[in-house]
MARPARO-540367 format. One line per 8 residues: number of its first residue (from 1); their letters; for each residue x, z, y of C-alpha. Coordinates in steps of 0.2 Angstrom, whole numbers, always signed. Layout:
MARPARO-540367
NUM> A> X,Z,Y  ...
//
This chain:
MARPARO-540367
1> MERYEERQ> +164,+106,+160  +180,+98,+161  +184,+84,+166  +193,+72,+156  +208,+63,+165  +204,+66,+180  +186,+55,+180  +172,+62,+188
9> QCILHIDD> +163,+62,+174  +164,+76,+160  +172,+67,+142  +154,+72,+138  +148,+55,+147  +160,+47,+143  +157,+31,+134  +173,+28,+127
17> AAKDSGLF> +177,+28,+107  +194,+33,+109  +193,+51,+118  +203,+67,+115  +191,+72,+99  +196,+89,+98  +192,+92,+118  +176,+82,+117
25> NRTLNRLI> +170,+95,+100  +177,+110,+113  +165,+103,+125  +152,+99,+114  +150,+114,+107  +151,+126,+125  +137,+117,+129  +127,+120,+111
33> ESKGFMFH> +130,+138,+116  +125,+138,+133  +110,+126,+135  +105,+124,+116  +104,+106,+110  +99,+101,+124  +109,+84,+121  +108,+72,+139
41> GIYFPGDF> +116,+53,+143  +134,+61,+129  +140,+48,+122  +144,+52,+104  +160,+45,+98  +156,+49,+79  +151,+57,+63  +139,+70,+71
49> TFPSTPDS> +129,+82,+57  +121,+98,+66  +131,+114,+67  +122,+126,+63  +100,+129,+63  +94,+128,+79  +82,+143,+89  +72,+133,+101
57> RVRLLHCR> +68,+117,+106  +79,+101,+102  +80,+88,+114  +92,+72,+114  +91,+60,+129  +96,+42,+136  +111,+48,+120  +121,+37,+111
65> FAGGFEVR> +130,+38,+92  +143,+27,+86  +143,+35,+71  +131,+44,+58  +119,+55,+58  +114,+69,+50  +106,+86,+46  +102,+95,+29
73> KMVFPDQV> +88,+107,+25  +87,+114,+40  +71,+125,+52  +66,+120,+67  +52,+131,+72  +51,+122,+88  +47,+105,+92  +61,+90,+93
81> SIEYTVFE> +60,+75,+104  +70,+60,+101  +70,+48,+118  +80,+31,+124  +95,+35,+111  +104,+20,+104  +109,+24,+84  +123,+14,+79
89> GPVLFSEC> +125,+23,+62  +110,+29,+49  +102,+43,+53  +97,+57,+39  +85,+68,+40  +87,+79,+21  +76,+88,+15  +72,+99,+33
97> HFETDVFF> +56,+108,+40  +48,+105,+55  +36,+117,+62  +31,+108,+74  +26,+90,+85  +40,+80,+83  +43,+66,+98  +53,+47,+92
105> INNQFHNL> +51,+39,+109  +59,+19,+113  +77,+25,+101  +86,+14,+96  +91,+14,+74  +103,+1,+71  +107,+9,+55  +92,+17,+40
113> FSLYGSGF> +82,+27,+48  +80,+42,+32  +66,+58,+33  +70,+64,+15  +64,+77,+4  +57,+82,+24  +41,+91,+26  +31,+92,+44
121> HGNTYLGF> +19,+106,+50  +13,+100,+65  +12,+80,+72  +24,+65,+73  +24,+53,+84  +34,+36,+83  +33,+26,+96  +41,+11,+102
129> NTFRQGVN> +58,+14,+92  +64,-1,+83  +70,+1,+64  +82,-12,+62  +88,-6,+44  +68,+3,+44  +64,+18,+39  +65,+30,+21
137> LYRIGFKA> +47,+43,+18  +52,+42,+3  +45,+61,-6  +41,+68,+13  +26,+82,+14  +10,+82,+26  +1,+99,+33  -15,+95,+30
145> DSRFLFRH> -21,+92,+48  -7,+85,+54  -4,+67,+57  +10,+53,+59  +9,+38,+69  +24,+25,+68  +14,+14,+86  +25,-1,+93
153> CEMGCSFF> +38,+0,+81  +49,-14,+72  +48,-8,+54  +62,-19,+47  +63,-18,+30  +55,-1,+24  +53,+12,+11  +37,+23,+7
161> HNADIQHM> +37,+28,-11  +32,+45,-13  +26,+50,+4  +5,+52,+7  +2,+35,+18  -16,+42,+20  -9,+54,+32  +2,+38,+41
169> EFVLCRWH> -5,+28,+56  +1,+9,+60  -1,+5,+79  +3,-13,+81  +18,-13,+74  +29,-28,+70  +30,-31,+52  +42,-46,+52
177> KFYRLAEE> +35,-65,+42  +47,-61,+31  +44,-41,+29  +49,-33,+8  +48,-18,+5  +66,-9,+1  +61,-6,-16  +55,-23,-22
185> QYHLKIPV> +72,-29,-13  +81,-14,-22  +72,-21,-39  +78,-40,-34  +96,-39,-24  +106,-21,-27  +98,-16,-45  +111,-3,-55
193> KFGDLGVP> +114,-13,-70  +129,-24,-64  +136,-43,-73  +154,-46,-78  +160,-49,-63  +148,-35,-53  +135,-47,-46  +119,-39,-50
201> DTYMNRLL> +110,-42,-67  +97,-54,-63  +90,-70,-70  +102,-84,-61  +118,-71,-61  +113,-73,-80  +115,-92,-82  +127,-94,-70
209> LWVQRRLA> +139,-80,-80  +134,-89,-97  +138,-109,-88  +158,-96,-83  +158,-91,-100  +161,-108,-107  +167,-116,-97  +180,-102,-97
217> FTNFPARL> +184,-96,-78  +187,-81,-83  +195,-76,-65  +176,-83,-54  +176,-75,-40  +160,-67,-37  +153,-71,-19  +151,-90,-27
225> LYGSEYMR> +138,-83,-37  +127,-71,-25  +133,-79,-9  +130,-67,+7  +124,-54,-5  +138,-49,-11  +147,-45,+4  +132,-35,+9
233> QQSLTEAN> +135,-26,-7  +153,-23,+0  +150,-17,+16  +136,-4,+6  +140,+12,+16  +139,+29,+5  +121,+34,+15  +117,+16,+7
241> NKVYVAYG> +121,+17,-8  +114,+36,-11  +94,+26,-4  +97,+13,-16  +105,+18,-33  +97,+34,-34  +84,+25,-38  +90,+13,-55
249> GWNDNLMA> +75,+21,-67  +59,+20,-60  +47,+1,-58  +50,-4,-40  +40,-18,-43  +25,-6,-49  +30,+5,-33  +29,-10,-20
257> EDTYRKLR> +12,-14,-31  +5,+4,-23  +15,+6,-8  +11,-14,-4  -11,-9,-7  -10,+6,+4  -3,-2,+18  -17,-17,+14
265> LKYSRQGE> -32,-3,+12  -26,+6,+27  -24,-10,+39  -40,-15,+34  -50,+0,+40  -39,-3,+56  -49,-17,+57  -31,-29,+57
273> PEIAGQFF> -35,-39,+44  -20,-53,+49  -9,-37,+45  -18,-36,+29  -17,-51,+21  +1,-52,+27  +1,-34,+12  -12,-43,+1
281> FREKIVQR> -2,-59,+0  +14,-44,-3  +5,-34,-18  +0,-52,-27  +19,-53,-27  +23,-42,-36  +9,-40,-50  +15,-57,-55
289> RQKPPLTR> +34,-53,-57  +26,-38,-68  +15,-51,-82  +25,-63,-92  +38,-74,-91  +28,-90,-94  +14,-80,-85  +22,-76,-72
297> IWDYFTKE> +29,-96,-70  +9,-104,-72  +6,-89,-56  +17,-95,-43  +17,-114,-46  -4,-112,-47  -9,-98,-36  +5,-93,-23
305> LLFGYGER> +13,-111,-20  -1,-116,-20  -12,-108,-10  -5,-91,-8  -18,-83,-16  -31,-89,+0  -18,-82,+14  -10,-95,+18
313> PLYVLGNS> -22,-111,+22  -3,-124,+27  +2,-124,+10  -14,-131,+4  -11,-143,+20  +8,-143,+16  +5,-147,-3  -8,-162,+1
321> GLLILLFA> +5,-169,+13  +19,-170,-6  +2,-179,-13  -3,-192,-3  +20,-197,-2  +18,-196,-20  +4,-208,-20  +10,-219,-6
329> WLYTGSDL> +26,-221,-15  +17,-226,-33  +6,-238,-24  +19,-247,-17  +31,-249,-33  +18,-254,-44  +15,-271,-36  -7,-267,-41
337> LYHGQENV> -11,-265,-28  -23,-278,-21  -32,-283,-2  -43,-296,-11  -33,-310,-22  -18,-304,-11  -4,-293,-20  +0,-280,-5
345> TDGLTGLY> +18,-270,-5  +21,-263,+9  +24,-245,+12  +12,-241,+27  -2,-249,+16  -1,-238,+4  +2,-222,+11  -18,-227,+18
353> FSVVTFTT> -22,-234,+2  -16,-216,+0  -23,-206,+14  -42,-211,+12  -42,-211,-9  -36,-192,-10  -50,-189,+6  -63,-195,-9
361> LGYGDYHP> -68,-209,+7  -63,-227,+1  -67,-239,+10  -64,-254,-5  -54,-264,+10  -39,-259,-7  -42,-260,-22  -30,-253,-37
369> EGWLRFFA> -28,-264,-53  -24,-260,-71  -16,-244,-77  -15,-237,-58  -33,-238,-58  -32,-221,-68  -18,-213,-57  -30,-217,-40
377> AFEALLGA> -47,-208,-50  -34,-195,-51  -28,-192,-34  -48,-192,-30  -50,-179,-41  -33,-169,-35  -41,-174,-15  -56,-166,-18
385> VFIALFIV> -47,-148,-27  -38,-147,-13  -51,-149,+3  -64,-136,-5  -49,-124,-10  -40,-127,+11  -60,-126,+13  -63,-110,+4
393> TMTRKFIR> -46,-102,+12  -50,-104,+28  -67,-96,+29  -60,-83,+19  -49,-78,+31  -61,-81,+48  -75,-71,+38  -64,-55,+35
//
């Protein structure tokens, strides 16, 4: 291969975005003609599109792509193996067909990874990959006996609609604590219908836009209405727009509910109840969002925030602590809490009385008078309910 500016390296392997693109492309084409798509240690300074359908094995090892990576409507008759490669731009395999096994191992995907409309006749193994912007597996198909395995992967914000999750396996993958499916995030943050200022048409934005019109702020900047999400929309690439905007006519919460349910059942069968519980929690959230407004609000406060649908015992502890502090403040400021005949007004005593009342201990050393007695009785009732709720929630998690 040709040397580049008298360096000892071939132009293909120099990690320099400013290298001569014409010389790089000519050298790359000669490499493809002589060895096929067997790339090792090559730095691609810009976008890369497969120039022709490969007739033999494809292997990328220790490569780096500074731009996008795109393959459209191609058939891969032999094995595809991509290992220890960094993709800084979006990776798109669109309507491709893989006749044999596919391996993605120890790769870094900084942008979207998409297998849109692709078919798999062999086994697909994705091990130790980091998908920072998630995986798009929309409308992918499998042969009856093929497997699709994710192992030790960072899943990011993924998209599984119309993909047969029953053929997939997830082993020791990392689903982030605040993991959200792309269907749901699309519905909440990047809808097709936009307001007057180009911001998403959500309930909060409708309220803010109504206030804006009432105050006659005709040039009110949209970024103040939606903050960082507006800035993220401004920086969306064309590939991302194709992924998100194309599905505006669907019931996105219904899609998310179906996907969460499939993932919950998948992890339950694999014997990983903690991860299954996370997906159960997300499934209940998107179910709530499909209900009428009043029911949605009621379920949010009485089920989701209160105990996290039985998946968040710490929610119960946190709410209990807030109630104890609220009643302690009430006891301290009411001047109706007594120790014998002596009126008590200090904060620590109010907190102590609130704790023993909430836990229904009732030592009897302090007692309320007047209307405060009804509040103390109400706190004791709440305490009994919250303690029972905490026990049930913890028992459910341990038994599962």
